[in-house]
C-alpha positions as CSV (number, residue, x, y, z in Angstrom):
1,M,-17.1,-13.1,-19.3
2,K,-19.3,-10.0,-19.4
3,K,-20.0,-10.4,-15.7
4,F,-16.3,-10.7,-15.0
5,L,-15.5,-7.6,-17.0
6,K,-18.2,-5.6,-15.2
7,S,-16.8,-6.8,-11.8
8,A,-13.2,-5.8,-12.9
9,A,-14.4,-2.4,-14.0
10,L,-16.1,-1.8,-10.6
11,A,-13.0,-2.9,-8.8
12,C,-10.9,-0.5,-10.9
13,W,-13.4,2.3,-10.1
14,G,-12.8,1.4,-6.4
15,I,-9.1,1.7,-6.8
16,G,-9.5,5.0,-8.6
17,Y,-11.8,6.3,-5.8
18,A,-9.2,5.4,-3.2
19,V,-6.5,7.2,-5.2
20,R,-8.7,10.3,-5.7
21,S,-9.9,10.5,-2.1
22,E,-7.2,9.1,0.2
23,R,-4.1,11.2,0.6
24,H,-2.2,8.3,2.1
25,M,-2.9,6.3,-1.1
26,I,-1.1,9.0,-3.1
27,F,1.8,8.9,-0.7
28,H,2.0,5.1,-1.0
29,L,1.9,5.3,-4.8
30,I,4.6,7.9,-5.0
31,A,6.8,5.8,-2.6
32,A,6.2,2.8,-4.7
33,L,7.3,4.6,-7.9
34,F,10.3,5.9,-6.1
35,A,11.2,2.4,-4.9
36,C,10.8,0.9,-8.4
37,G,13.1,3.6,-9.8
38,L,15.6,2.9,-7.1
39,A,15.3,-0.8,-7.9
40,V,16.2,-0.2,-11.5
41,A,19.2,1.9,-10.4
42,A,20.2,-0.8,-7.9
43,K,19.8,-3.5,-10.5
44,L,17.8,-5.8,-8.2
45,S,17.6,-9.4,-9.0
46,P,14.3,-11.0,-10.2
47,L,13.8,-12.4,-6.7
48,E,14.4,-9.0,-5.1
49,W,11.9,-7.5,-7.5
50,I,9.3,-10.1,-6.5
51,V,9.9,-9.2,-2.8
52,L,9.6,-5.4,-3.6
53,I,6.4,-5.9,-5.6
54,M,4.9,-8.1,-2.9
55,M,5.6,-5.4,-0.3
56,I,4.2,-2.6,-2.5
57,S,1.1,-4.8,-3.1
58,L,0.6,-5.4,0.7
59,V,0.8,-1.8,1.6
60,I,-1.5,-0.6,-1.2
61,G,-3.9,-3.5,-0.6
62,A,-4.0,-2.7,3.1
63,E,-4.8,0.9,2.3
64,L,-7.6,-0.2,0.0
65,I,-9.1,-2.4,2.7
66,N,-8.6,0.4,5.3
67,T,-10.6,2.7,3.0
68,A,-13.4,0.2,2.6
69,I,-13.6,-0.4,6.4
70,E,-13.7,3.3,7.2
71,H,-16.6,3.8,4.8
72,A,-18.5,0.8,6.0
73,V,-18.1,1.8,9.6
74,D,-19.2,5.4,8.8
75,L,-22.3,3.9,7.1
76,A,-23.1,1.5,9.9
77,S,-22.3,4.0,12.7
78,P,-22.7,7.6,11.6
79,D,-22.5,8.7,15.3
80,K,-19.3,8.4,17.2
81,H,-19.0,5.0,18.9
82,P,-16.1,3.4,20.7
83,F,-16.4,0.2,18.6
84,A,-16.4,2.3,15.4
85,K,-13.2,4.0,16.6
86,I,-11.6,0.7,17.4
87,A,-12.4,-0.7,13.9
88,K,-11.0,2.3,12.2
89,D,-7.9,2.5,14.3
90,V,-7.1,-1.3,13.9
91,A,-7.6,-1.0,10.1
92,A,-5.2,2.0,10.0
93,G,-2.8,0.1,12.3
94,A,-2.7,-2.7,9.7
95,V,-1.6,-0.2,7.1
96,L,1.0,1.1,9.4
97,F,2.3,-2.4,10.2
98,F,2.7,-3.2,6.5
99,A,4.3,0.2,5.8
100,F,6.9,-0.5,8.5
101,A,7.6,-3.9,7.1
102,A,8.0,-2.4,3.7
103,I,10.5,0.1,5.1
104,I,12.5,-2.7,6.8
105,T,12.4,-4.7,3.5
106,G,13.6,-1.6,1.6
107,V,16.6,-1.2,4.0
108,I,17.5,-4.8,3.4
109,L,17.0,-4.6,-0.4
110,F,18.7,-1.3,-1.0
111,G,21.2,-1.2,1.8
112,P,24.0,-2.9,-0.2
113,F,23.4,-0.5,-3.1
114,F,23.7,2.6,-0.8
115,W,26.6,1.0,1.0
116,S,28.4,0.6,-2.4
117,L,27.8,4.3,-3.2
118,V,29.3,5.4,0.2
119,K,32.3,3.1,-0.2
120,G,32.9,4.4,-3.7
């Protein structure tokens, strides 16, 4: 149990590092808080909440993995190298892919709520 707690503490430190050092992580967290507030206002169903939480988890998880890949590549290849650029760009592309999927999911989840506001 002690080993597990130490591993969990190190993982939490890693999340904290990403939050402190990556401006995109702050943006994703603010967007997640906004989406959760909107979900409360829209009175999402439990299944819709699950979908929302999964999308938030995917985007933030991808950002964490992207941060790890960027640092590992910088360590392995401190000089500029085309393969290092590819690794970093592909990792960033994964974050962008999940972010676009989250936006589309948000439109589907919150569209009816906004439509009801427009219709009155």
